[in-house]
C-alpha positions, 0 to 999 in steps of 0.5 A: 278732880274737877267735874265736867261742868267746870270744863264746859263753855257754851259758845255761840258764834257771830259768823254767818252759817256757823253752828252753835258750839258746846265747847269744852275748855282745855283739860276736858276729855271731850273737846267740843260738840257742834250743831250741824252747820247752818244751824244755831239751834240744838235739835232732838236728833243732835242729842244722840251723838252729843257727849255727856259733858255738852248735854251738862252744858245745855242752858235752861233755855235749850232745855226748855226748847228741847222739852217743847220739842218732845211734846210736840213730837209726842202729839205729831206721833200720836196723830201719825199713828192714828193716820197709819191705823186708819190706812190699815183699816181702809185697806184691810178691814172688810177683809179682816171682818170677813175672816174673823171667827170671834170678836177678839184675837189675831187675823192675818190677811195676805196682800202680795208679799206681805201679811197684814196682821190685825190683833184685837186684844180681850179686855175683861173687867169685873164688877167689884161689888158683885165679886166681893158678894160672890166671894162672901157667898163662897166663904160661907159655903166653906170654900177656899176662895183663893183657889178662885180669885186673887185679892189685892187690897189697895190704900189710896194715898190721899185717904190714908193721909187723912185717917186718924192717927190711931188707924194710921199706926196700925196700918204703917207697918204694911206700908212702904214709900219708895221714890219714883223716877224723876221727871225733869222740866224747865220754866221761866222763873216767876 
């Protein structure tokens, strides 16, 4: 059976007001997919309803533009999140601070039919060197430290890469390497 790619033919109409069309050739399960009328540019919102055969037919140039759109949208979204959070602060911060009984936790403030909620997470950090000394002291005293702490041993890959072969061979049975998720991008070829 032919792959979908064999059925696809990007078509750009020269007529004014026409849309960009990703056209399926005869025999394809999808007939075609068009951008909105008056547009010759595929936008991120167009991707939601685009069949996979049309996605496959997107050119590297279009993919690069979509990738740039995503980066821009991410920056814009982060800025907007900051502005919305600032609006919450300006409207409710004084009231929330008056209601707060401790630095962290949840405070609810009634505002007409709504309730504004301010959550402040607790972020705890531990001094690793001090913990190691405490654990060593407890072990010397005969305590089972597993009742108190969880120990995780980490091996940075960049350090492992430069270890002597003999040491690597000792650690190798404890090491598992898995592939991560693919991250796609497109660039102009040099």
